[in-house]
N, C-alpha and C positions, 0 to 999 in steps of 0.2 A: 385641474385641467389639465390635460397631457400634453407638456410640449418640448420643444428639441431635441424630438426621437427621430426624427427625421432618418435614414438613412443606417439603420441596425441589418439589412438585411440586405445580402445584392449574389445575384450568379455570375459565373466567369463568362467570359465569350462564346467557350460551347454550350452552356447548360449543362456540364458535369458535377458542378459543384458549387454550394451554396454557402454562403462564408453569413455568421449570422452573431451577434452579439451579444451576451448571455449575461448580463452582470459582469462581473470583471473577467469572465471568460468569451475565448473567441471560438466556435465551435464549427466543423465543415460539414456538412450533409448531403447527401446523394441528394439527385432530384425527387425520391420516392420516400425524401424523410429519415434516413437512415444515419446516424452520425456515424462520420469515416476519420475524425480527428477529432483531436483539442488541443488550443493554443493558449499556452498562458506566457506571462510575462516574469519576469526575473521578480524574484520574492522580495516583498518587502517589510520592512521591518513594521509599518503600520496594517492596519486594513486595508486590502488592494483596492483602488479606486474601479467607480463602474466605467467600462468602456460606452463612450459616446455615439462611436461610427466605424466605418467598416466598409472594407473596397478588395479589391480582389483581381487580380489578371491572368490569365491562363498565357498572353505574352510576355507579362514578366515575370509568370512564375512563382508569384508572392498574393503573400494578404498582406494587410497593414489594418491597424487600429488605430483610435486615439481615443485618448484617457479624459478623465473629468479632470485631474489635472496638470494637464497638457504635454501628457509623455503620447510619444508614441512607438511602437513596436512595427516589427518587419517581420514575417518567418516566409519559409519557404512553402510554396504551396505541397508540392507533395512529399519531401521529408517532413515537413512540420516543427524544421530546427528552426531556434530564434536567431536571426540575423543580423539584426538592428535594434537597439532601443536607447530613445533621448529623450531628456525632454525639453522640447521646440517655445514653449508660450506658458505664461503665467495662468492662462484661461484655458478651458477647457475647447477641445479639438471636437465640433462636431461637423466638418464635412471632409471628406476625402475621396480622389481620384487618382487614379493611375493615368498614364500616358506614355507614351515610347517616343523621344525622342532624340535626335541623333547627336552628338556632343558637342559640334562645332557650331549648329543651332540656338545649342541653351546656353552658349559664351563662353563654355569652356576652349580650351588648348587643343590641337588636334596635334598626336604624337605624329604620323605621318603625312605631310601634305597633298602626294598625290593620292594618295588611296582613302575611301568615303570612310566617312567614320561611322560605327555599327551604332543603331539606336540602342540607348540605354531607359530603365525602367524610371522618372521622375513620381514624384506624387507633389499634386495638390492639397493644399489644407488652408482652412481657414483658423489665424492666428487675432483674437481681438477686432483688434481694427482694420485689419489689412490681409489678405488671403499674401499666398507666400508658396515656394515651389521648394523641393529638396529632393538631392538622387538619394534613388531605394536605398541604394546598396550600401551606404555608410548614414544616413540621416544628417550632415555634416554641412554646415553654409547652408542656412534655407536664404532664399531670394525672393523679397519682397516684391509685388507687382501692382506697379502705377496707380496712386486713386487720388482720393479729390486733399486737396490740400486747405480745405475747409474745416478750422479746429473745433466746429459744431460737429461734421461726423465723427468726430473721436469718441462720442458720447453713446455711438450706437455700437453692434456689435456683426461679426461678419458668423452668417448660421451653416450654411450650406455650399459647395462648388459644384464643378461639374465642366468635365472638358472633353473634346474629341480625343478618342485615341490616338492622335497622331500630334496630338497637342499641338493645332492650329490655333481652334477656337477656345476660349475660357470663357464662365461664366461662373458668378456669385452674386447670393444674395443677401441683404440687410436686413435685422430686423427694424427697418424705420422704413421699408416696404420697399428701397432703392434693389435694383438688379445689372449690377457690371457686367458687360463682357468684354473680353480683349480677344484681339487677331496677331500672333505673331508675325512679326514680320523682319525679317532676317534672325538676329538675335536677341531680338527687345521683343518684348510685347507690350503693345498702344493700346489703352482703351480705344473703342469706337463707339460704343454707345453705353448710357445711361438711361436704365427704362423706369418708369415709375407707378407700382401696383398696390396700390393704396398702402395698409401695413402690412407687418410682421411678415418677411418672406419664411415659407417653410420648408419650398425644397426647389430646385431649378434642375433641368434633366437638357443633355443634349442630342439631338439627331442629327448624323450625317449622312445624305443618302450616298449608298453606293453605288459610288461612281466615279470613273476617273478624272470627267472633269469639276472643276472649282465649283460649284452651286451653291455654294453656304451651305447655310445649317439652319436646325428648325430649334428653337430654345421653347421648352415650357416651365408656366412657372406656375406652385400652387403657394397661394398666399390668404393673411386673412383682409376679410370685405370690410368698409366702411358701412356696404349695402345692407339693408335689415332684410333679414325672411321671415316671410309671415307664417309661414307651414307648423314652424314649433317654436313656440315661444321660450326666449333666453337661451336657444342657440347660437354658437358663435357662429355669423356667417361667416366662409371664405369664396375662391374663386380660382376657377384654374383655367389659366389662359395658355396660349399658343402663338407663338411670335414667329416669321419667316425672316431669316437675317439673309437675302440672297446678296452673291459677288458683287462688290463694289455697286448695290444701289441699296437706300436708304429701307430699314427693318419695318416689316408690318404685319400687325395685329390680325390673326386669321382668326381663331373664336375665342371666346370668355366662357366659362359655364359657371354659374352660382351653386356652391354648394353649400356642405353642411359639416364644421369638426372635421376638418382634413389636417391629417396627421401626416399625411405620406403618399406620396404617389412613386409610379412604375412604369416604364414605358419598352415596350420590346421592338422587333425589328420594324414590323408595321407602325409606324407614326400615327396615323388615325387614332390607337384605341390607346387611352389611357388606363391604368389600373390605377384608383385609390384607397385607401383604408383612412375609415374615422374614428374618430374620438366619442366617447360617451360622457353624459355628465347624470350621475346617482341623487337622487332625489333626499331629500331633508329626511323624509320617512321610512324608513326600512320597508314599511310595510308596502310601498306606494311602487307602482311599476315603473322603471327607468324611462324618462321623455326621450332617450333615444338610445340603441344599440350600437356598437359597435360595428361597422362594415367592411367590408370587403368587393366594393362596384368597378365597373367597367363603363366608358361610355365614350362613344367614336367624338374625337372632336373637328377633324373633317372628313367628310361623309364623299365615299370614292368605293371604285370596288376593291375585294382582294377581303385576303381570310380574316377572320374577326370573332374573336373567342367573348364569351359572355360571363362575364363574374356576378354572384349577390351572393354575399355568406354576412350572417349573422354572429358578432361573440358580444356577449353580455357584459362585459369589462372593455368591452374597447378593445383599440388596437393599435401600435406601434408604429411600427413599419411593417412594410407588404414589399416584396421583387416577387419578379415574373420571369417569364423564361423568354427568350427570344422570339420564338415561335406562337405565345401566350396559349401554349397546353397547359402549363402549370404556375401556381403562384401559390407563395408561402404568405402567412401572416404571423406577426411578430406580437405577441400579447405582451401581458405584463410577468407570465411566468414560464410559456411555451412558445415552441414554433410549430403551425398548424399549415399543412398541407391543405389549400383552398381548389376545386374542383372549378372549371368551367360548367356555363349554366347556356340553356335554353334561350332564356330571356334576358333582357337587361333593364329592370323595373326603374322608371326613374325615382329620384331620393331627392 
């Protein structure tokens, strides 16, 4: 079973560049699937570890990758030069997210008190038992986010993290089924909620409505489920749920969709549509047809008017990760050995 591969693909905010983790290498592609640059870390004496997560930001002008040995690398998006490389944790980095945060609100001292501080790129990442944030330009002095004090929770790892573009909201998922949510209050992050979402969290995504008023945000969670699905015997049951976090009000569950073997989810500008990728289970007998093919599919989580692109594509050997443009016009699937562009379809069959 394929696990812990969510976040191997991501588009920039302007949909011009797709960053993809492919083995130990990070590849940049255009929306048509053409490779425009290949990014590599410093030479390793041993065999280079695999990249386990990737993040890219046009506002920051950077590309970041986390590796299975706990190393993080940051490159320039335009030139492709290596900006920083540092070992941040003893376990793998499975989640990355960029955010532009002003220095004074991030807890740093301001050089000129009468001038507004310029936002700088920070990276939020998973670090074993605790998510953390670090300044992207040098990856020095990471700051851990406040978590549980229960010693039993140290047995579980965080596997995914999501951040609002300005860093006001954060969410991270743990392999015991917990989703922790933080809100920035001044120079500190305060935990505001803990969601219980069945079993291991596969991916969390944040959507902040494009409005000047503080209307809160939406949270999307893909997680393994304890509920059994009867369509196909032996498939791993999963759920994709959406939550609304209004400003100053308790969170509310909007929708929950049961499905099979989810490996990753992606979200465009229109929050109603979630694009998901699915794993595959190979039969014991090689002459038998697999019980399930890898899929890239989409569904509407919230019914309403607005643009909607439907995806439904089969991959015989499963899909590790998926990414989609903000207008939902182009999607890419990351399989075990290649990156494939997926075209939208007129219909979206239920799975």
